[in-house]
N, C-alpha and C positions, 0 to 999 in steps of 0.2 A: 658191471651189473651188481647191484647190491640187493640182496634178498632180505626182506624184513622178516625177522623171527617173531613169532607170536608171543613168546615168553618175554621178549624185550619190550614189547609194547603194552602188554597186559597190565604191569603194575601201575604205570602212569594213568591208563584209561580207567582202571579199577578205582583209583583214589578219586577220580572226578565223578564217577558214577555212585560209588558206595560211601564215599567220605574216607577219612584217614583210617589206616589199619589199626585194629584194636587187639591187643594181646589177650589171649585166652585167660591168662592169670588175673588180668583186671576184672574179668567177669566172673570166673569161677573159683578164683583163689580165696583165701581168707580175707574177709572185709573188716577193717577196723570198726569198732563200735564206740559210740559216745557214752559217757558215764550215765546219761539219762536212760540209755537203752539197756543198762546192765543191772543185775540184782546187787543187793547189799553184799560187799565182799567179806565182811567179818566171819560169817559162818564158814565160808570156804577156807579162809585163812586158818581158822581154828582146826578144821578137819585136816587140811594139808599138814600142819605142824604135827598133829597127833599121828597121822599116818607115817610121816617121815621118821619120827622117833621110833615107832614100832618097826618100820622097815629096817632101820639100821640095827635094831636089836634082834632081827631075825624072826620076829613074831608075825610079820605080814609080808606078802609078796609085792614086789615092785610093780608088777603088772596092774595091780588094783588102782593105782593112781595115774596110769598111762593117759587116760582121756583128759586129765586135768592139767598136764604138763606138756611143754614143747618137746621136740625130739632131742634138742641139745640138753635140756634139763634131765631127761630120761637117761641119756648116755652117761652124763656126769653122776647121777645117783647110782646107776648100775655099777660104775667103777667103785664107788664108795661102799656099796653093798658087798661086793667081792672082797674088799679090804677088811670090812667088819667081820665077814665070815671067816677069813683066814686068821684073824686075830683071835676069834673065839676058838677055832680048832687048835691053834698053837697053845692056848691056855687050857685046853681040855673042857671048855664050857659048851653047854648046849644052849640053843636059842630059848629065850624065856620072854614072856610078855613083861615089859617094864612097868613099874608102878609110878605114875606121874600124874600131874594135873596140868591142864593148859590154863595159863594165866592171862594177864592183860594183853591186848592187841593194840599196838601203837602204829597208826597208819598215816600216810600222807599221800597226796595226789599231785605229783609234779607236772603232769599233762593230763588233758582230758582223755579218759579211757585207760589210764595207767594208775595203779596203786602200788606203792612200796610200803611194806609193813614189816614189823618186828613182833614176833609172837613169843612170850615168855612161857617156858615149859619148866614147871617146878618138879624136881625129883627129890628123893630123900635127902641127899647130902649135897646137892647142888642145884643151880638154876641154869638152864641153857636158853640160848636165844636162837630162834629160827627166823632168818631173814627171807622174805618172799617178795618177789615182784610179779604182780598180776597185770596182764594186758588183756584188754577186751577185744575179742574177735568174734564175729558172727553172733552177737548178742550174748556172749558167755565169757567168763573168765578163764584164762589159761596162764599157768605160772611159767614165766620166761626165765626165772632165776630162783634158786633155792640154795640157802647156805645155812649150815648148822654150826653155831659157835659154842 
């Protein structure tokens, strides 16, 4: 005597009635956006570069850009912030708002919905480059990589 279990039959019959199973992440997760659905990336690139320089100088909190960056970028920037704070303490310096200007933005679009850019930041005695990769999700840009050179 073999007894049929309801849970053994349900998946096969469910797929015939309701169609293939759909993962919830496909419906409710972040959805990639086309470049046509996204705003101009240049203002965000300038703002992010400006904020990152101030964050490393200790003049701005990292939490202020949390909504613009992915979780991985936030963790990496958090590590750099800790190192910058230690270096300032070791030298006996207090956090100060740096004096700089945001210069040219050089960008390219390797794939639809992705922008890779280099933003020049001019300080008194040097020029820094902030490399940023933006990806479009849910009709807005999010930074998936940031590096300060």
